[in-house]
C-alpha positions as CSV (number, residue, x, y, z in Angstrom):
1,M,104.8,-167.6,-52.7
2,V,101.1,-168.0,-53.3
3,L,100.2,-168.5,-57.0
4,N,96.9,-168.0,-58.8
5,A,96.4,-168.1,-62.6
6,M,95.9,-164.3,-62.6
7,F,98.3,-163.1,-59.9
8,K,101.1,-164.2,-57.5
9,V,101.9,-163.1,-53.9
10,R,105.4,-162.6,-52.6
11,A,107.6,-160.1,-50.7
12,P,108.9,-157.0,-52.5
13,E,112.5,-157.7,-53.5
14,S,113.9,-154.4,-54.9
15,S,113.7,-150.7,-54.1
16,A,111.6,-150.2,-57.2
17,E,109.1,-152.8,-56.0
18,F,109.0,-151.2,-52.5
19,S,108.4,-147.9,-54.1
20,G,105.4,-149.3,-56.0
21,Y,104.3,-151.2,-52.8
22,Y,104.2,-147.9,-50.8
23,D,102.6,-146.0,-53.6
24,L,99.6,-148.4,-53.8
25,R,99.3,-148.2,-50.0
26,W,99.2,-144.4,-50.1
27,R,96.8,-144.2,-53.1
28,I,94.2,-146.6,-51.6
29,L,94.6,-146.0,-47.8
30,R,95.7,-142.3,-47.5
31,A,95.2,-140.2,-50.7
32,P,91.4,-140.3,-50.6
33,W,91.5,-138.5,-47.2
34,Q,94.1,-135.9,-48.4
35,Q,96.9,-137.5,-46.3
36,P,100.5,-136.7,-47.4
37,R,102.9,-139.2,-48.9
38,G,104.8,-140.8,-46.1
39,S,101.7,-141.2,-43.9
40,E,101.4,-144.8,-45.4
41,R,104.6,-145.8,-43.5
42,D,105.5,-146.2,-39.8
43,A,108.4,-147.1,-37.6
44,H,107.9,-150.9,-38.1
45,E,108.6,-151.1,-41.8
46,E,112.2,-152.4,-41.5
47,N,111.2,-155.3,-39.1
48,A,108.0,-156.3,-40.8
49,I,106.9,-159.1,-43.2
50,H,105.7,-157.4,-46.4
51,A,103.4,-159.1,-49.0
52,M,102.4,-157.9,-52.4
53,A,100.2,-159.3,-55.2
54,L,101.3,-158.9,-58.8
55,N,99.2,-159.4,-61.8
56,E,100.4,-161.3,-64.9
57,D,102.1,-158.2,-66.2
58,G,104.0,-157.7,-63.0
59,R,102.0,-154.8,-61.8
60,I,101.5,-154.5,-58.0
61,I,97.7,-154.9,-57.4
62,G,97.6,-155.6,-53.6
63,V,99.7,-155.1,-50.5
64,A,99.7,-156.0,-46.8
65,R,102.1,-156.0,-43.9
66,L,102.6,-157.9,-40.6
67,H,104.9,-156.8,-37.8
68,Q,105.6,-158.6,-34.5
69,I,104.4,-156.9,-31.4
70,N,106.0,-159.4,-29.0
71,G,107.2,-163.0,-29.1
72,A,103.9,-164.6,-30.1
73,T,101.7,-161.7,-31.2
74,A,101.8,-159.7,-34.5
75,Q,99.7,-156.9,-36.0
76,L,98.4,-156.9,-39.6
77,R,98.3,-153.5,-41.1
78,Y,98.0,-151.7,-44.5
79,M,96.0,-154.2,-46.4
80,A,95.1,-152.6,-49.7
81,V,93.9,-154.0,-53.1
82,E,93.4,-152.0,-56.3
83,E,89.7,-151.4,-56.7
84,Q,89.3,-153.3,-60.0
85,W,90.9,-156.3,-58.4
86,Q,88.8,-156.4,-55.2
87,Q,86.6,-159.5,-54.8
88,S,89.1,-161.6,-56.8
89,G,90.9,-163.5,-54.0
90,I,93.8,-161.2,-53.6
91,G,93.0,-160.1,-50.1
92,N,92.6,-163.7,-49.1
93,A,95.9,-164.7,-50.7
94,L,97.8,-161.9,-49.0
95,L,96.3,-162.9,-45.7
96,R,97.2,-166.6,-46.2
97,Y,100.8,-165.6,-47.1
98,L,101.2,-163.5,-44.0
99,E,99.6,-166.0,-41.7
100,E,101.9,-168.7,-43.1
101,H,104.9,-166.5,-42.4
102,A,103.6,-165.7,-39.0
103,R,103.4,-169.4,-38.1
104,E,107.0,-169.8,-39.3
105,H,108.1,-167.0,-36.9
106,G,106.3,-168.5,-33.9
107,I,103.5,-166.0,-34.0
108,R,100.3,-167.5,-32.5
109,L,98.0,-164.4,-32.4
110,I,97.4,-161.8,-35.1
111,K,95.6,-158.6,-34.2
112,L,94.4,-155.9,-36.5
113,N,92.2,-152.8,-36.7
114,A,89.7,-153.3,-39.5
115,R,87.8,-150.6,-41.2
116,E,84.0,-151.2,-40.8
117,N,83.7,-152.1,-44.5
118,S,86.3,-154.9,-44.0
119,V,85.0,-156.6,-40.9
120,A,83.0,-159.2,-42.8
121,F,86.1,-160.1,-44.9
122,Y,88.2,-160.8,-41.8
123,R,85.3,-162.6,-40.0
124,K,85.0,-165.0,-43.0
125,R,88.7,-165.9,-42.4
126,G,88.4,-166.6,-38.7
127,Y,89.1,-163.2,-37.1
128,Q,86.9,-162.1,-34.3
129,V,85.9,-158.6,-33.2
130,T,87.3,-157.9,-29.8
131,G,86.0,-154.4,-29.4
132,P,85.6,-151.0,-30.9
133,G,88.7,-149.4,-32.6
134,H,89.7,-145.9,-33.4
135,L,88.1,-143.3,-35.6
136,L,90.6,-142.5,-38.4
137,Y,90.5,-139.0,-39.9
138,G,87.3,-138.3,-38.0
139,E,85.3,-140.5,-40.3
140,I,86.6,-144.1,-40.8
141,Q,85.5,-146.3,-37.9
142,H,87.6,-149.3,-37.1
143,Q,87.0,-152.5,-35.1
144,K,89.7,-154.4,-33.2
145,M,89.9,-158.0,-34.4
146,Q,92.2,-160.9,-33.7
147,K,92.8,-164.5,-34.8
148,K,94.6,-167.3,-32.9
149,L,96.7,-169.3,-35.3
150,D,97.0,-173.1,-35.1
């Protein structure tokens, strides 16, 4: 668990927490593009490492997920932080939490597809652009990125 005076990061522990976790993902990453509920999930949910940030009131204010692609490689997906909490260290704490768990699972390389407006965030944390990514919903350009873990 990562602690901060204003929030803490840990895995969801109950069906109610997972419900709030998926709701935040959908509201931030899918609803603005009129995507249906359920589009915020994929086939890797059951075998993934989930992280969520909770404020002092226990409200979920950030989420992220990591799933193993093969023995030493994992993919980071679905990083989302409530708008009013962005720029407050939550994304960094979620990333640290997942990287720590990745190391514990023998993962040595994390890959991700970053939206253009998030590339600088990941670069500051040691991720490198490896090439152009996909165009989501015909308008959200992504860049492929990766980071080798120590």
